[in-house]
C-alpha positions as CSV (number, residue, x, y, z in Angstrom):
1,M,255.4,-17.8,-97.8
2,K,258.0,-18.9,-95.3
3,Y,258.8,-15.2,-94.7
4,L,255.2,-13.9,-95.0
5,Y,253.8,-15.9,-92.1
6,P,256.2,-14.4,-89.5
7,L,255.6,-10.9,-90.8
8,I,251.9,-11.2,-90.6
9,S,252.0,-12.9,-87.2
10,A,254.1,-10.1,-85.8
11,L,251.9,-7.5,-87.3
12,I,248.7,-9.1,-85.9
13,I,250.1,-9.5,-82.4
14,V,250.9,-5.8,-82.3
15,L,247.5,-4.8,-83.7
16,I,245.8,-7.0,-81.1
17,L,247.9,-6.0,-78.1
18,M,248.3,-2.3,-78.7
19,P,244.7,-1.1,-77.7
20,Y,244.9,-3.0,-74.4
21,F,248.3,-1.6,-73.6
22,I,247.1,1.9,-74.5
23,K,244.3,1.6,-72.0
24,L,246.6,0.1,-69.4
25,F,249.3,2.8,-69.7
26,N,246.6,5.5,-69.7
27,K,245.2,4.1,-66.5
28,I,248.6,3.9,-64.7
29,G,249.7,7.3,-66.0
30,F,252.6,6.0,-68.0
31,M,252.5,8.9,-70.4
32,D,254.9,11.2,-72.3
33,R,253.8,14.7,-71.5
34,P,254.4,17.7,-73.7
35,T,257.5,19.8,-72.8
36,K,259.4,22.8,-74.3
37,R,261.3,20.3,-76.5
38,K,258.5,17.8,-77.0
39,K,255.6,19.7,-78.6
40,H,253.0,17.0,-79.0
41,D,249.4,18.1,-78.2
42,K,248.5,15.9,-75.3
43,P,250.0,13.2,-72.9
44,T,250.6,10.0,-75.0
45,P,251.0,6.4,-73.8
46,L,254.6,5.1,-73.9
47,C,253.7,1.5,-74.6
48,G,254.8,1.1,-78.2
49,G,258.2,-0.3,-77.3
50,V,256.7,-2.9,-74.8
51,V,254.2,-4.2,-77.4
52,M,256.8,-4.4,-80.2
53,Y,259.2,-6.2,-77.9
54,I,256.6,-8.8,-76.8
55,A,255.5,-9.4,-80.4
56,F,259.0,-9.8,-81.7
57,I,260.1,-12.2,-78.9
58,V,257.0,-14.3,-79.2
59,V,257.5,-14.8,-83.0
60,Y,261.3,-15.1,-82.7
61,V,261.1,-17.8,-80.0
62,Y,258.3,-19.7,-81.9
63,I,260.4,-19.8,-85.1
64,F,263.9,-20.3,-83.7
65,G,263.3,-21.8,-80.3
66,L,265.8,-21.3,-77.4
67,H,267.9,-24.4,-78.1
68,N,271.3,-22.8,-78.6
69,R,273.4,-20.1,-76.9
70,E,273.0,-17.5,-79.7
71,K,269.2,-17.4,-79.5
72,V,269.1,-17.3,-75.7
73,Y,271.7,-14.6,-75.5
74,V,269.9,-12.4,-78.1
75,V,266.7,-12.6,-76.1
76,I,268.5,-11.8,-72.8
77,A,270.4,-8.9,-74.4
78,A,267.2,-7.5,-76.1
79,T,265.4,-7.7,-72.8
80,L,268.1,-5.8,-71.0
81,V,268.0,-3.0,-73.6
82,T,264.2,-2.8,-73.6
83,A,264.1,-2.8,-69.8
84,I,266.6,0.0,-69.3
85,G,264.7,2.0,-71.9
86,L,261.5,1.4,-70.0
87,I,263.1,2.7,-66.8
88,D,264.2,5.8,-68.8
89,D,260.6,6.2,-70.0
90,Y,259.3,5.9,-66.4
91,Y,261.5,8.8,-65.3
92,K,260.1,10.9,-68.2
93,T,256.6,10.2,-67.1
94,R,257.5,11.8,-63.8
95,G,259.1,14.8,-65.4
96,K,262.7,13.6,-64.5
97,E,265.8,12.7,-66.5
98,F,267.3,9.3,-66.0
99,R,271.1,9.4,-65.6
100,I,273.1,8.5,-68.7
101,Y,275.6,6.2,-67.1
102,P,273.2,3.3,-66.2
103,R,271.8,3.4,-69.8
104,V,275.3,3.3,-71.3
105,I,276.5,0.5,-69.0
106,V,273.4,-1.7,-69.7
107,Q,273.6,-1.1,-73.5
108,V,277.3,-2.0,-73.6
109,L,276.6,-5.0,-71.4
110,A,273.9,-6.1,-73.8
111,A,276.3,-5.6,-76.7
112,I,278.9,-7.8,-75.0
113,I,276.3,-10.5,-74.5
114,V,275.6,-10.5,-78.2
115,Y,279.4,-10.7,-78.9
116,M,279.6,-13.7,-76.5
117,S,276.7,-15.3,-78.5
118,G,279.0,-15.5,-81.5
119,I,277.4,-12.7,-83.5
120,V,280.6,-10.8,-84.3
121,F,282.2,-8.5,-86.9
122,E,284.7,-11.2,-87.7
123,G,286.7,-10.0,-90.7
124,I,286.7,-8.6,-94.2
125,T,287.5,-10.0,-97.6
126,N,290.8,-8.8,-99.1
127,P,289.8,-6.8,-102.3
128,F,293.1,-7.7,-104.1
129,D,293.2,-11.5,-103.8
130,G,289.7,-12.5,-102.4
131,T,291.1,-14.1,-99.3
132,Y,289.1,-13.6,-96.1
133,L,291.1,-11.7,-93.4
134,I,290.2,-12.6,-89.8
135,L,290.6,-9.6,-87.6
136,P,292.4,-9.8,-84.2
137,K,290.0,-10.7,-81.4
138,A,290.4,-7.3,-79.7
139,L,289.5,-5.5,-82.8
140,Q,286.5,-7.8,-83.4
141,F,285.3,-7.0,-79.9
142,I,285.7,-3.2,-80.3
143,L,284.0,-3.1,-83.7
144,T,281.1,-5.3,-82.6
145,I,280.4,-3.3,-79.4
146,T,280.8,0.0,-81.2
147,W,278.4,-0.9,-84.0
148,I,275.7,-2.3,-81.7
149,F,275.9,0.6,-79.2
150,G,276.1,3.2,-82.0
151,V,273.1,1.9,-84.0
152,T,271.0,1.6,-80.8
153,T,271.9,5.2,-79.9
154,V,271.2,6.8,-83.3
155,I,267.8,5.1,-83.7
156,N,266.9,6.3,-80.2
157,W,268.0,9.9,-81.1
158,S,265.9,9.7,-84.3
159,D,262.7,9.2,-82.3
160,G,261.4,12.7,-82.0
161,M,258.4,13.0,-84.3
162,D,255.4,10.9,-85.1
163,G,256.4,8.2,-87.6
164,V,260.0,9.2,-88.1
165,A,261.8,6.4,-86.2
166,G,259.3,3.8,-87.3
167,G,259.5,4.9,-91.0
168,I,263.3,4.8,-91.0
169,T,263.5,1.4,-89.3
170,V,260.9,-0.3,-91.5
171,I,262.9,0.9,-94.6
172,S,266.2,-0.1,-93.1
173,S,265.0,-3.6,-91.9
174,S,263.3,-4.2,-95.4
175,T,266.7,-3.4,-97.0
176,L,268.6,-5.7,-94.7
177,C,266.0,-8.4,-95.5
178,V,266.7,-8.1,-99.2
179,V,270.5,-8.2,-98.5
180,A,270.1,-11.3,-96.4
181,L,267.9,-13.1,-99.0
182,A,270.4,-12.2,-101.7
183,K,273.2,-13.7,-99.6
184,A,271.1,-16.8,-98.6
185,Q,271.2,-15.8,-95.0
186,T,267.8,-17.3,-93.8
187,E,268.0,-16.4,-90.1
188,S,268.9,-12.8,-90.8
189,A,266.1,-12.4,-93.3
190,M,263.6,-14.0,-90.9
191,M,264.6,-11.5,-88.1
192,S,264.2,-8.7,-90.6
193,V,260.7,-9.6,-91.6
194,I,259.6,-10.0,-88.0
195,L,261.0,-6.5,-87.3
196,V,259.1,-5.2,-90.3
197,G,255.9,-6.8,-89.1
198,I,256.1,-5.2,-85.6
199,I,257.0,-1.8,-86.9
200,L,254.1,-1.8,-89.4
201,G,251.7,-2.7,-86.6
202,F,253.2,0.1,-84.5
203,L,252.9,2.7,-87.3
204,R,249.2,2.0,-87.4
205,Y,249.0,3.8,-84.1
206,N,252.0,6.1,-84.4
207,H,251.3,8.0,-87.7
208,Y,250.5,11.6,-87.1
209,P,248.7,12.4,-84.9
210,A,250.1,9.6,-82.8
211,K,248.0,7.6,-80.4
212,V,251.1,6.0,-78.9
213,F,254.8,6.5,-78.7
214,M,257.5,3.8,-78.8
215,G,259.5,5.5,-76.0
216,D,263.2,4.8,-75.3
217,S,262.3,1.2,-74.7
218,G,261.1,0.8,-78.3
219,A,263.7,3.0,-80.0
220,N,266.5,1.1,-78.1
221,F,265.0,-2.2,-79.0
222,L,264.6,-1.4,-82.7
223,G,268.1,0.0,-83.0
224,F,269.6,-3.0,-81.1
225,M,267.9,-5.5,-83.3
226,L,268.8,-3.7,-86.5
227,A,272.4,-3.7,-85.4
228,I,272.3,-7.5,-84.7
229,I,270.6,-8.2,-88.1
230,A,273.3,-6.3,-89.9
231,L,276.1,-8.1,-88.0
232,D,274.5,-11.5,-88.6
233,G,273.8,-10.7,-92.2
234,A,275.2,-7.8,-94.3
235,F,278.5,-7.7,-92.4
236,K,279.2,-11.5,-92.9
237,Q,282.0,-12.1,-95.4
238,A,281.9,-8.4,-96.2
239,T,284.2,-6.8,-98.7
240,V,285.6,-3.3,-98.5
241,V,282.8,-2.1,-100.8
242,S,279.9,-4.1,-99.3
243,I,280.7,-2.9,-95.8
244,F,278.9,0.3,-96.9
245,I,275.6,-1.6,-97.5
246,P,274.4,-1.7,-93.9
247,I,275.8,1.8,-93.2
248,L,273.8,3.2,-96.1
249,A,270.7,1.2,-95.2
250,L,270.9,3.0,-91.8
251,G,272.2,6.1,-93.5
252,V,269.7,8.8,-92.3
253,P,270.1,8.2,-88.5
254,I,273.8,7.5,-88.8
255,F,274.8,10.6,-90.8
256,D,272.3,12.9,-89.1
257,N,273.5,12.0,-85.7
258,L,277.1,12.2,-86.6
259,F,276.3,15.8,-87.6
260,V,274.4,16.3,-84.3
261,I,277.4,15.0,-82.3
262,G,279.8,17.3,-84.2
263,K,277.5,20.3,-83.7
264,R,277.2,19.7,-80.0
265,F,281.0,19.2,-79.7
266,V,281.7,22.5,-81.6
267,E,279.2,24.3,-79.4
268,G,280.7,22.9,-76.2
269,K,277.6,21.0,-75.3
270,P,277.5,17.5,-73.7
271,V,277.1,14.9,-76.5
272,Y,274.0,13.4,-74.8
273,A,272.4,16.8,-74.1
274,A,268.9,16.6,-75.5
275,D,268.1,19.4,-77.9
276,R,266.4,20.0,-81.3
277,S,269.4,19.4,-83.5
278,Q,268.1,16.3,-85.3
279,I,267.0,16.5,-89.0
280,H,263.3,16.3,-88.2
281,Y,263.5,19.3,-85.9
282,R,265.7,21.2,-88.4
283,L,263.2,20.5,-91.2
284,E,260.3,21.6,-89.0
285,E,262.0,24.9,-88.3
286,K,262.3,25.4,-92.1
287,G,258.5,25.4,-92.2
288,M,257.6,21.8,-93.0
289,N,254.7,20.1,-91.2
290,T,255.0,16.7,-89.6
291,K,253.7,14.7,-92.6
292,Q,256.1,16.6,-95.0
293,V,259.0,15.9,-92.6
294,V,258.3,12.2,-92.3
295,T,257.8,11.9,-96.1
296,F,261.1,13.8,-96.8
297,I,263.1,11.7,-94.4
298,C,261.6,8.4,-95.7
299,V,262.4,9.4,-99.3
300,I,266.0,10.1,-98.4
301,S,266.2,6.8,-96.5
302,C,264.7,5.0,-99.5
303,V,267.3,6.6,-101.8
304,L,270.2,5.5,-99.6
305,S,268.7,2.0,-99.3
306,M,268.5,1.8,-103.1
307,I,272.2,2.8,-103.3
308,S,273.1,0.1,-100.8
309,L,271.2,-2.5,-102.9
310,L,273.0,-1.3,-106.1
311,I,276.3,-1.9,-104.2
312,L,275.0,-5.4,-103.3
313,Y,274.1,-6.1,-106.9
314,Y,277.6,-4.9,-108.0
315,N,279.2,-7.0,-105.4
316,L,277.3,-10.2,-106.4
317,H,277.8,-9.8,-110.1
318,K,281.3,-8.4,-110.5
């Protein structure tokens, strides 16, 4: 019940707030309009990210408070990531593209703030003698920033079709919750269930045909929080084998976007150039409809998550 209440609270807050924000964003014209790449039927409010952010922060602060540096820094960093995503969304509502450099700078700054809070990829357990190896500070910094920035980016890039990013993240956060519970990591598990709650509430309005989009603000926020949860949970006291648990839990966006980056590099395109290379677009081009694409991707994500949990089981019982 300790974990059920935060999940339900986050879910209810999203369900209550979303209709009001949909009306507000419709009124002010904060809408994602169809383009050559984005083929949705009509302008759609970009308020999903704002509502999920509000719901998460309210429940997070209520449960944990802001009595220590870690919690304050997480809220500040999450706010920065959501805000820069919202600015990016604003440019899209005006038919413009926001420059990549401010986004990268703010996301890296937010990742540095998380590092300063003490949520760090600290080390790894030696598989031969069981001793815990503390990595050099410079390597801790590089791995932490790379992980947070990378996961934030791949979740953002996965948001291109109704229900895809939401489906992937709810499966990933549920998996990370199980991992945290198995490792008795209460705070990480609690953050995971709050994330599950806000995503389930969002999916109520985002399943095909979507009434609302999460926008870059939502995709950035979800990716950022998933990265923090993994760092604060699955990566703690990680072994060489268990390090693959969070990677597999986030396997679909990670592996797909590594493929996309490689494809763009081979074709001589800028890495951040928006196109239709992601798995959901490729499946659509194969003749699948939206519901089939979302189902297919979620099944793959579930399979990868099950493999990650089998690794967890092996790691705990070897």
